[in-house]
N, C-alpha and C positions, 0 to 999 in steps of 0.2 A: 208605310204600307209593308206588310209582311206577306211574303209569298211562300207557300208550302210546296216543296218539291218532293214528290213521292219517289222512293227507290226500293228495289226488291231486296228483302233480307233472306228469303228462302221461298220454297214452294207455297204460294198462296199468302205469304206474309209481306206486309209493308210497314215502313216507318216513315217519318217525315224529317226532312232536312230544310230548315227555314232560311229564306233569303230576305233581305231588306231592300227597299227601294224608296227613293224620294219621288213622290208623285209629281213634283214640280220639275223633275229632271227626267225627261223622256228616255234618255240613254240608259239611266239606271233601271227604269221600268223594263226596257227591252232586255237588259241583261238578267233581270230577276225572273222573267217569265220564259226566257228562252229554254226550249226543251220540254215545256209543260204540255201535256195532252189537253188538260182542261183548266180554265181560269175563271174564277168568280171574282168580280170586282165591284167595289162600292166606295164612294167618296163621301166625305163629311162636310157638308156646307156650313154647319154650325161652328166649325173650328175657325173659319175666316169670315163668315157672313158675306162672302164674295162670290156671287153667282158666276161671273166671268171666269174666275179662277177654277171653280168646280167644273165648269163645262170644258175648259182647256185640259184639266187633268183627266177627265173622263174620256175625251176624244184621244188624248195621247195614249191612254191604256188600250183603247180599241185599236188604234193604229199599230201599237206595239204587238197586239195579238195577231194582226194581219201580217206584219213583217216577220214574225217568228213562226208563223204557220200553226198557231193554236187550233186544235181540232174541234173544240167546243168552248166558246166564250159566253159566259153568263154575266149580264150586267144588271146591277140593282137599280131598277128604273122606277119612275112614277109617272102619273098622267101629266099631260100638258094642260094645266088648269085654265090658262088664258084661252086656249083654243076650245077646250071642253065647254066653257061657260060663255063662249062668244064675247070675251072681253069683260064680262061682269066681275070676275075675280082675277085681275091682272098682276097681282103682286106676290103670288106664291112661288117665289124664285127657286126654292129647293125642290119643288116638283118640276117646274118648267125646265130647269137646267138639266135634270136627269133625263127628261123627255128629249131634250135636244141631243144629248149623247146617244140615246137610243136611236133617234133618227139618223144620226151620223153613222152609227154602227151598222144599221141596215143598208146604208148607202155603200158601205165597203164590200158587201156581198160575202162576209165571213160567216161561218156556221155559228149562230148565236141564239141565245134564249134570254128572255127578259123577266127577271124576278121582281115582283111588285109587292113589297112589304106593306102590311096593313097598318092601322093605327096602334101604336105600341101601348099595351096594357100598363106599362110602367108610368105612363103619363097621368094615370088616374089616382091610385092610392096616395094619400097625403098631399096631393096637388089639386086635381079637380074635385076629388072626394075627400072631405076633411071635416073635422069637428072643431070649429073655432069658438072662442069665448064671445059673449058670456053664456050662451045657451048650451054650447057643446053638443049640439045636435048634428049628426052626420049629414052633410049636405053635398050633393053632386051639383056643381055649378059650372055650366058650359054655355057659350054664346050660340045656342041652337035650340030648337024645340025638342021636347022630350020624345018625339016620334022620329027623330033623325036617325037614319041607319048608319052605324059605325062599324067598319070591319076590324074588329079587335084582334090583336096578334101579340103573342108572347115573343119578344125579341130572341129569347134563348132557343126558340124553335126554328130559327133561320137555317141551322144545319139540316134539320129534317126536310125542309123544302128544297134546299140546294141538293141534298142527296137524291131526292125524287127527280130533280132535273137531270142530274148526271146519269141516273139509272134508266131514264126514259128519253135518252138523247134523241132518238129518231122521232118520237111522238111530239116533242116540244120544240124542235128546231124551228126558229123563226117566230115562235109564239111567246105570249106572256103567260107567266105562271103566278097566280095571285096567292100571296101568303097571308091568310087570315083564318082564324078559327071559325067565325061566323059573323054575320051582321047582327048587331045588337043595338037597340035604342037606349038612350039614357034611362028610360023607364024600366027596361029589362035588366040593365046593369044594376039598378037599385034593388029590384025585386030579388035578384040572386044574392046581392050583398045581404039583404035581410034574411034570406034563407040560410046563409052560412053563419051569420052573426045575429041571431034573433034578438038578443038582449040589446046589443049596441045599435042595431038597425031598426028597432021598433018604431022610432019616430023619424027615421031617415027620409029625406025629401030631395026633390030636384028643384033647382032654381035656374031659369033661363036668363043668363047674364046679359044685360044691355051691352051693345058693342063697345061703347065708350068706357064702360066700367071694366070690361075685359082688357082693353088696351092699356088703361090706366094702371091696372094691376101689374101687367107685364113691364111697363115702363118703370114702375116702382121697384121692380126686381132688377133694374139695370139694363133692360133690353132697349136698344135704340128704337126710335119712333118707327122707322121703316120695317124693322123686324117685328115689332108689336103688331103692325098692320098686316104683315105677312102671316103671322100666327092666327090672327082673327079670320082672315080670308081662308086659311087652311081649315079652320073649324067650320066656317060657313059652308065650305064645300060639301060637307056631309049631307046637307039638306038642299043645297043649291047646285046641283049638277051630279053629285054622287062621287064618293071617294074613288071608285073604279068606274064611274060613269054608268052605274047600275048593273055592271057585269055580274053574272052568277059565279059562285065559288065552286060549283059542283065539279067541273072538269079538272080543276087544280087539285081538289080533294081526292079525286079518283087516282091520282098519281102517287099519293102518299103511302109509304110502308109503315111509318110511325105516326100515331095519332097526335094531333096538335093539342096543346094545353088549353083546357077550357077556362072560362072566366072564373068559375067557382074554384077550380084547382089553383089558379093563379092567386086569387085573393086570400085563400086559406094559408098561403105561405108568404104573403106580402109583408115585409118588415113593418110597414106603416100600420098594419092591422094585427100585429103579433099578440097583443094583450086583449084583444076583443073576444067577446063570447056571444 
């Protein structure tokens, strides 16, 4: 974990002095954020594939924010999918764990806002959308119907959303701020791919992957069985409960000073598509 501590250089000027902390060592987290006005925190479940560890780390950060008197704590959260779907999708641990930390943070009574990042656009080029032999036809393959709404988000826009949270502290206190460009269906993603790359995309198509085929692909890439099932349920969430439970993006968009990257803008610069026309 890197913590950036602002300090004043002169009238209206700031620079950053970085501190480091071990998220598994609460004492070092307390030391790192001590004196901070605002803290934005995010944990990485995929480093350990350990939901209990992620929840402990997140709760420790929130506790540290309370102990050090942080005036605005922003937690990178996600929906409680098990609760949202009434137990239908019980294995999306990287969502449910972050939701548990959000619940804990709220129980502390500290000034907090909850950033909810959308589905990363980086998951699509060269992965879900690719041209495999022998046909070499660009195919978007996902375990969902082509009408499923996906709140797509360029991860490099995270700073834009966090900036809007900090700038609108009073408006967003205790609220969730959704980080997504817009809801797009697989059909719409393909249509815009064809518009940006008319030659490569002329025969592009969508394929709704059978669930077992999707998990087999992930296992073949080395993912443990439980994590493959988790990813499947994560994808199913788009059409079976909704990534944000059907919430509108309008209120979050109204906070933004800087526009979010569109899908067309993103794919035009995506390395996986660099030679396409």
